[in-house]
N, C-alpha and C positions, 0 to 999 in steps of 0.2 A: 546832792541830788535832795529835793525835799522829798517828803514822804509822799504827795500825791504821783509825783512823776518814778517814784521807786515803786509803787504801787501798779502803776501803768507797764512799767518796763521790768516787773518782778520775773518773767516769763520771757523764750526769746517770742513765742507766740503771741504773746499780749503786746511787745515792743513790734511787732510788724504788724499787728492790727492798729495800733496807733499811728505808727507812720503811715501807714495807707489810709488813714483818714483824716491824717495830719493835711490843714487847709493848702499849705503851698506844695507838698506833693502830689493830692487832687486836682489842684488848679494846673499843673503842669503835664497830667497823665504819667505821674511817677508811680511803679509801685515794686515795694519791696517785698520779691519773692524768695528769696531764703533768708534768714537769722539761725543762724547755728545754736543749739540749746546752750551750749558754754559759751555763747558770744564770740566766737574767734574767727568766724567768717560771715560774710553779709552779702547779698547779691540784689541790685538794685534793674529794673528795667524802665524804658519810655518807649513806648510807642507813637510812632509821629500821627498826629492827629491835628486839625486844622487848628486848634488853638495853643499849640506845640511849634509852627512851621510860622518861618520868618517870611518875609518876602522875596525872597528868592527859591522858597519850595524844600527848605532843608530846615532841620532841628533847629530852633531858636537857641541861642548861647546859652543867655541864662538859665535856660531849662535843662542845658545839660552840665551845668555847675550845679545846679539845685539837687540833682540825682545825686552829687557826691558830697555835697557839703555837711550832713551833721554827721555820717554815718563812723567815720573812725572815731569821732569824740564820743560819741554814745556806746560805742562798742567799748573803748579802753576804759571810761566810768565806770561799766559792768564789769570788767575784767580785773580793773584794780580794787575796787571798791570804795567804801566812805573816808575812808584814810589819805585821800588825794582829790587835789582840787584838779580839772581836766579843763581847759578852754580851748577852742579854736584861737590860732595865730596869727596864721598867714595861709594862704593859698594864691595858687597862679593856674591858670590854665592855657594849653596850646591847643588851638582849633587846628587839627593837622587835616582832616578831610571835611567835604561836606557831608553831613550825618542823614542818613535817610532809613525810612523803617523803622524798627524795632531797635535800639541799643540798649547796652549792658554793662555794667560796672560791677568787679569784683572786689570784696575788702578782705583782708586776711592780718589779724594780729597773733604774728608766733610768738611761740615760748621765748626763743632768744630775743626780740625784741622787748617782749613784756619783762623780762629779766635785767635787760639792758636798761629800760626805764626804772625799773625799782633798784638799781644798783645808784645809779647817776642821781636819783632823788634821797636817797636812803637819810644823807648826812641834812637834810630840811632842804636840799637847792633846786631851784627851777632846772628842769631840762626841757628842751625843743626838739622831740622827736619828729623826724620827717617820715613822710611816706610817698610815693608815685605811683599811680594807678594809672591805666588806662579804659576810656570808653569806647567799645567797639559797637561795630554793628555786625549783623547777622551774617555775615560771610566771614567775620572776626577779623576785619580793617579797622586800625586804630582809628576813629574819629578824632579823639582828645585825649590830650595827656593833661594829667592834673597832679600837682604837687600840693600836698598839706603839711601843715607843721602844726604841732599843737603846745600847748603850753602844759605841764606837770609840773607841781609840785607836791610832796607829803606834807600833809596838814602838821601844825605843830600841834601836841598832846596838850590836854587842857588841864591846869590846875584844878586841884580838888578842892572842894572850897569846905 
């Protein structure tokens, strides 16, 4: 993480502020409503507005995906620290039912998952951890199922000059 971004994401509240003023989130009407102080959980929501509604009157699919796109990568970068390379590798979204009104997605990085990643990358190997999460409507019905795959590798130690 470069120093400017590290400063922006120095705390959960500053990360939430940056996410909520990030053009793709603003443009889709997406809001990060919660980021835990230890970066272990986050929640984002999107209210249905004219600018994120598709031709048939439901949430635009691209906006539904935008809700969840960066969050696991950002949380994992903060949890693992600067000794790791973390990238989005792959994603898929299955639209389960039409989304209307306010939709929400919740993210969680468990200690078990973090330990799994640390062990798998301890020797410098890449690891491709996966998460699945649901985007739900106000009644708790699943609107979309998302699968995220990240690329994680421990950075090689630099030789001292």
